VMD Tcl script that draws the C-alpha trace (Angstrom):
set ca {
  {96.09 157.99 71.97}
  {97.16 155.10 69.86}
  {95.87 151.28 70.68}
  {98.74 148.95 71.13}
  {98.68 145.69 69.27}
  {100.02 142.52 71.14}
  {102.93 141.34 69.72}
  {101.75 137.77 71.11}
  {100.27 135.55 68.36}
  {97.87 132.64 69.41}
  {97.98 129.58 67.50}
  {94.35 128.89 66.12}
  {93.07 125.87 67.66}
  {93.03 122.60 66.01}
  {89.74 121.41 64.55}
  {87.91 118.69 66.31}
  {88.28 116.29 63.03}
  {92.17 116.84 62.95}
  {92.20 116.05 66.93}
  {89.98 112.87 66.59}
  {92.16 111.53 63.52}
  {95.42 112.28 65.29}
  {94.26 110.29 68.29}
  {92.98 107.30 66.12}
  {96.17 107.05 64.42}
  {98.07 106.43 67.95}
  {95.68 103.94 68.84}
  {94.72 102.47 72.55}
  {96.93 102.95 75.28}
  {98.11 99.65 76.62}
  {98.21 100.68 79.99}
  {94.47 101.85 79.86}
  {93.70 97.95 78.82}
  {95.54 96.14 81.51}
  {93.80 94.06 84.09}
  {93.35 95.82 87.25}
  {92.20 94.41 90.57}
  {88.59 94.61 91.49}
  {87.74 97.39 93.63}
  {86.58 96.49 97.19}
  {83.08 97.22 98.04}
  {82.30 100.67 99.64}
  {82.78 100.54 103.61}
  {79.81 101.20 106.03}
  {79.75 104.93 106.97}
  {81.40 105.14 110.25}
  {78.69 106.88 113.05}
  {79.59 108.24 116.31}
  {78.64 105.29 118.08}
  {81.39 103.07 116.22}
  {83.73 105.58 117.34}
  {82.77 105.26 120.96}
  {82.58 101.30 120.65}
  {86.45 101.23 119.13}
  {87.94 103.33 121.68}
  {90.84 105.34 120.68}
  {94.16 104.63 123.04}
  {94.74 108.53 123.73}
  {91.45 109.99 122.62}
  {92.39 113.77 123.84}
  {95.41 115.87 122.54}
  {96.93 117.98 124.68}
  {99.90 120.76 123.70}
  {102.71 122.15 125.68}
  {105.19 125.07 125.61}
  {108.95 123.79 126.43}
  {111.88 125.90 126.79}
  {114.67 125.45 124.45}
  {116.53 123.69 127.14}
  {113.83 121.32 128.27}
  {112.92 120.42 124.31}
  {116.44 119.40 123.71}
  {116.60 117.64 127.18}
  {113.21 115.66 126.29}
  {114.43 114.73 123.01}
  {117.86 113.48 123.96}
  {116.07 111.34 126.43}
  {113.51 110.15 123.86}
  {116.65 109.42 121.50}
  {118.76 107.45 124.60}
  {115.72 105.08 125.69}
  {113.98 104.75 122.00}
  {110.68 106.01 123.14}
  {108.61 108.73 121.68}
  {108.73 112.09 123.41}
  {104.97 111.91 124.23}
  {105.45 108.81 126.38}
  {108.02 110.32 128.16}
  {105.69 113.28 128.83}
  {102.59 110.75 129.32}
  {104.68 108.95 132.04}
  {106.09 112.13 133.75}
  {102.29 113.67 133.80}
  {101.04 110.23 135.13}
  {104.02 110.43 137.99}
  {102.99 113.99 138.83}
  {99.13 112.97 138.90}
  {99.87 110.02 141.54}
  {101.94 111.65 143.56}
  {99.21 114.31 144.42}
  {96.67 111.81 144.75}
  {94.84 112.34 141.37}
}
mol new
graphics top color blue
foreach p $ca { graphics top sphere $p radius 0.5 }
foreach p [lrange $ca 0 end-1] q [lrange $ca 1 end] { graphics top cylinder $p $q radius 0.2 }
display resetview
């Protein structure tokens, strides 16, 4: 069997001296010489105790499944009342829990 030769030819890699000479002709990048704002000191590492001290407004997530009709109604209620959908759901859950003594 005859071995096929590749028709793709590659350019030979430039010699390092040629590359260095070309870069010297270009000079320094003006953006690299601009003054930049000092970097802030690194922040202290966050420990689990720090999270407990801060306290999140809503530290637990919950997902729910809605029918298309329920989702559209909830979306519309959020739009018309300028409230996030999560706020509406949270209020509804709170009302349900209070009604049942929880």
